[in-house]
N, C-alpha and C positions, 0 to 999 in steps of 0.2 A: 525493361531492357535498357542497356547503356547506349545512348545515342551519340556519344562522343566520337569524333573521328579517330581512326586507328592511330595509335601513338600519342594521343592527347590524354593527359591524366584527367580523370573525372574529378570535378571540384568537390570538396568536402567542406561543409560548414563547420567552423570552429569558433571558439570564444577566446579572445585575448584582450585584456584591459578594456573590456566593455565594447569592443568592436567585433564585427562579424567579418570573418576572413574566408573567402572562397578559394584561396590559393592564387596562383598566377592567372591573371585575367587573359581569357582567350581572345579578347578584342578590346584592348585598352583605349582605343580611339572612339568607341561607340558612345553616343550621347542621346538623351531623350529627344533632343531636337531633330534627330534623324527621322522621326516618325510623325505622322499625323494620327493622333489618337481619336478614334471615331465614336466608339460606343463601349459602354460597360457591358460585358457579357457574362460576368461571374463575380462573386464576392466570397471572401473568407474571413477568418478571425483577424488577419493582419494586413489585408489590403484587397485589391481588386484584380480582375482579369479584363483586359481591354482589347477590342478589335483595333488593330493599328496598321497603317499603310506606310511602308518605308518610302521616303521621298525619292531616294536615288533611283529606284527601279520599279516602284509601284506595287511591290509584293506585299500581300496581306499576311499578318502574323497575329497570333494571340499572345499578348504581352502581360505577364504576371508581375504586378507592381506591389511590393511589400513595404510596409513601414518599419524601418529598423527599430524605432523607439518602442513600438508595440511588441516586437519580438523580444527585445532585451528586457523590457519591463516585466514580462511574464516568465522570463528565464526558461524559455521553451527549449527542449532537447532538439537540436538541429538534425534534420534528416537529409541525406543526399545519397541517391542510388542505393537505398536500403541500409546505409550505415548510420550509426548513431555516434556522435562525437561530443564529449563533454569537456574537451580540453586535455591538457597534459595529465598523466597519471601522477597522483600524489604519493603513491607508495610502490615504486617500480621494483623494489628489492624483496618484497614478500614472496614466499614460496610455499607450496603445499608441504614440502619436507620440513617446514618449520614446526609441524604439528605431529603428534601421535593421534590418529583418528581411532577412537575407542569403541563407540557404539552408534548404531543408527537410532535416532530418537524421533524421527518424523519423516514424512514423505509428501511430495507434491507432484504437480504435473510434469515438472521439468528436472527434478532431481530429488535430493535428500537433505535432511538436517542431521548432522552428526555431533555427538559429544567429542570434543577434541581438547587435547592438553598441549599447550605450547611448550616446546622443549626448553626454551631459553630460561623460563621462570616458573614453569609448572602451573601456570594459570589455566583454568578451564573455560572454554567457550563453546557456544553452539555455532557450528559452521554450516551455513547453507550452501550446498554445492549444486550448481545448476549446469546442465549440459547445453552448450551453445547450439549444437545442431538441432536439438529439440525445440529450443526457443525460436531459432531462425525459421525452422520448418513451418511453425504456426504463426510466424510474423509477430512475435510477442516482445520484440526488443524494447519497445516503448514502455510496456508495463514493467519490465525488469528494471529499466533505468529510472522509471518513475518511483519504483519502490526504493531504490538507492537514494534518490533525491529526497524523499520523505523521511527516510531513516536518518539522514544527516541533520534534518531539522528537529528530530524528536529526542536527540541525545540528552537533553536536560530536563525532560519531564519524568516524574517518578513512576508513572503507570504506562509508559511506552517503552518498548524494547529499544536498546541503544545499539547503534552500529559502531563497533570498535575500529574496524578498518575493512577494506575490501581489495581484492586483487583478482587477476585472471591469468590463465594459461591459454595455450592455443585452442584447447578443447572445452575448458570449464570456467565458470565464474564462481568466486568464493566470497560470501558475506560472512564476516567474523562478527558474531552478535553476542550480546549478553547471554549467559547461560542461566536459565532458571529451571529448577527441577521439582516444583510443586505440582506439576501436571496441568493438563488442559482442564478448563471448567467442564468441558464436554465429558472428560474421563470421570470426573467426580459426580456429575449429574447421572451418568449411566449407572454408576455404582450405588448412588443414594436415591435415585429417582426424582427427588424434589428437595428444595431447601425451605426452611422456615423463613418467615418474613425478615427478621433481623439480619440473617446471613445474606439473603437476596438483596436487601437494601444496601449492605456494605459493598458488595461487589458492584451493584448498579451505580452507586455513588462514585466509586473509583473509575469505572468505565466512563461514566458521564463526564468526569473531570478530564479524562484523556481525550474524549471526543470534543469537548468544549475547547480544549487547547488546539486540536487540529483545526477546528473551525476558525479559531483566532488567527491561524496562519493561512486562511482561505483554502483549506483542504477539506474535501468531503471524503469520508472513509469508505463508505459504500459496501462493506463486506463484514459487518459486525455479526458474529455468531459464536457459540460456545467454543468451537474448535480454535478460534483465533484469540481467545482469552486464556492466558496462562496464569498460574500462581507461582510466586517466588517461594523461596525456602521458608519465609515467615508467614505466607498466606496472603500477601498483597497481589493485586491484579497487575499483569503485564500484558498490554495489548500488542499483538504482533501481526505480521503479514500485511504489507501495504501495497500489494500489487494492483489492486483495483482503485486506489485512491485517485481522486481528481484534484489537481492543483489549480490555483489561480481563480477560484470561484469566489467572487466578492459577495458580500451579504445579500445584495438584491439580484444577483445573477443566478442563472440556471445552467444546467447541462442536460444531456439527453441520451447518453450511452446506455444501452440495455446491458446491465451487468449486475452480478451479485449471486447469492445462493437462493435457490427456489423458495425454501421455507420462510425466508426473511425478506423477500422482495416487497416493497411498498406498492400500493395500488397504482400510483402515478407512473412507476417504472413499468409495471405490466401493461399499462395503457399506452406506453411509449410517448408519454407527455414530457415536456421539460420539467425538471425537478430541481429542488434546491437542497439546502442543508437539512431540512426537515426530514429527508429520507433517512438520515442516521438516527433520528429520534424514533421513527417507526421501528427500526431495527432494534433499538434499545428496548422498546416496549415488547417486542417479540421475544427477546432474550429474557427479560424479567418474567414474562408470562411463562416461559419454559422453565425457569428456575422455580417458580411457584407451583406449576402444575404438571411438569414432566414432559410436555410436548409443546412445540410451537403453536400459536393460537389458532391457526386455520389449517392445521396439518391434515393431509390425506395422502396415503401411499400412491395414489394416482395424481401425478403432478398437474395434469390439466384440470382435474377437479379441485385440487388445492388452489390453483390460480383463480378458479371460479369463486371459491370460498373467500379468498382475499379480496376479490373485487366486489362481491355482492352479498355475502353472508354477514349478518350482524355478529358482533363479538359476543361470545358466550363465556362468562366467567363463572366457574364452579363456586359453590358455596364455601364458607369457611374463611374467607378473606376479609380483612378490615375494610372499612369504608374508604380509607385513604388509598389502599392498594388498588381497589376497584376503580377509583377516580383517576389514579395515575395511569392505569392500563387503558381506560377509555380515552384519556387525553392523548397518550402517545400513539395509540392504535386507531386514531381517527382517520377515516378513509379520505377525507378532504385535507390535503396538506396545508391549506391556508388556515384551517381551524385546528390543526394539530398542536398539541403542547410542544413548545419549542419553536413554533413558526414565527412568533412575534419577537421575543427577546433571546432566542437561542438558549444557550446553557443556563442563563439567568432564570428562565421559566422553570427549568428542571430543579435548580437549586432551591427555588422558593416554594416548590410544591410541598404540601403538608406531609406527604409520605416521607420526605427527607428531613423533616423538622428535628429528629433526634441527631442528625449529623452536624458536627462542627466542621465546616468545610476547610478551614485553615488547618486544623489538626489532621484532617484527612489527607490533605495535600502533603503535609510534612511527615506523614506516616507515624503520627503520635497516637493513632487509634489502634487498639489491639484487634487483629483480624479474628473473626469468629471461628475460624478453622486453622489449625496448625498442621502443615503437612508432615512435620516430624521427620525430616530427612536427616540421615546420619552424616551427610557430606556430599560433595559434588558427584561422587561415584554412585550414590544411592538413586537407583532408577525405578523404584517401586511404583511411582506415579506415572510411568510411561507404559504405553501399550506393548505387551510382550511380542506382538506381531512385528513391531519395529526392532526392539532391542535384541531379539534373538536372531535377527538377520546378520549374515556375515558381511563385514565391511570390505568393500572391494579395494584391492591393493592399488588400483589405478588412481584412487582419490588422493592418496598421499604421495603420488609420484610427481616429480617436476620434469616436464618435457625439456628437450634441449633448448627450445625457445619458449620463454614464459608467456609472452604475448606478442605474436608476430603482427605485422601491419597489413596482412592480407587475409582473405578468406573470412572464416567465421569470426576470427579475432577482431578484425577491423570494424565489425558491427558494434563493438562495445568499447571503442576507444574512450579513455577517460573514466572507465569504470572504477579503476583502483582509487583507493582513498585511505588516508591515515590522518588521525587527529594529531594536534600538537602535543597533547598530553593524554595519558590514559589513567583512568581510575581503577583501583583494584576492587573487584567484586566483594560484596559483603559476605557472600556464602557460595 
């Protein structure tokens, strides 16, 4: 509830030139020396809450004192009265009418992903369109803005989807992303059931490279699964969907939010213990296991039983696998995160494992290795690797409409101030 007096504008945190701006101060003459600070009664990531007695009248208050340096160092999204503000919009002129929206190619909790063709130059993009009301109803603004923040950092990595730009209308958010049409790894696994080791190794190496890069930026991915691993038109991996990423986690630090996808949750997450980057290496192990055997390692249709399996059942590896593959899976799927492969030297542990000895990592990064599978797409309009459940759906006309106000400063729109983004330069897609 807004506790501001009637007629008083609610302060909104914003970022400008490294400073934090709360708007016009409601009490410019207030000073810390106005209070006797008596006791610490709470703590947070950026400061403390103290019991304080105002000297002028003896009134007691709880005073929340935050360190500006801590807030700015971690580049946190500022929250005030339910609004998220990332500063001025970088691309205020973008409109939905800039695109022809051709096909639905994916769905999520808050909207859809569409194949779109930009009218000005005919370039194809994947445009993620999210409904603001759905996001606000579930109080998920921070996840959406975190995804945008991570996307901006990923633009230069070969195995992470790039954000070309973003904008908003009064009702919707638009992520304009690299378009890749080789299909989800999940789609190909469903069709082929399992992969041979060389193919699984190639995909695992490219995914590990992407995860290692995220870790170098102090980002934990937390939602690695075949549905979030796409293939481009040549067959290279493209990791997507960064809504559950956790930013600002230093090498020795932990986080504790319970999130992820049931089949791929690490034991420490299920135990609601603090966890670190090693959680991503567990997920990689689960994905490799699924690529080799057709199902996640502890799968059970009963989720509660599956959780029991993850926590307590020993890893069962069917026969027919090489010693190197078995050793890798046992290392990545170690239930003790402190003993897990990747817990010591992170990505370097993965690179140096014997399973990946056939991989030249420099050639892999520069895409000089030939993918083991070619999607053989005829062009951007070739949708054979997308689920017909999506592509046969009618595209809503409202997605391509521009309201009279593209992004108003009130209501749902104000919760996503600063969402819009445009890079200084744009690269043309290879395919």
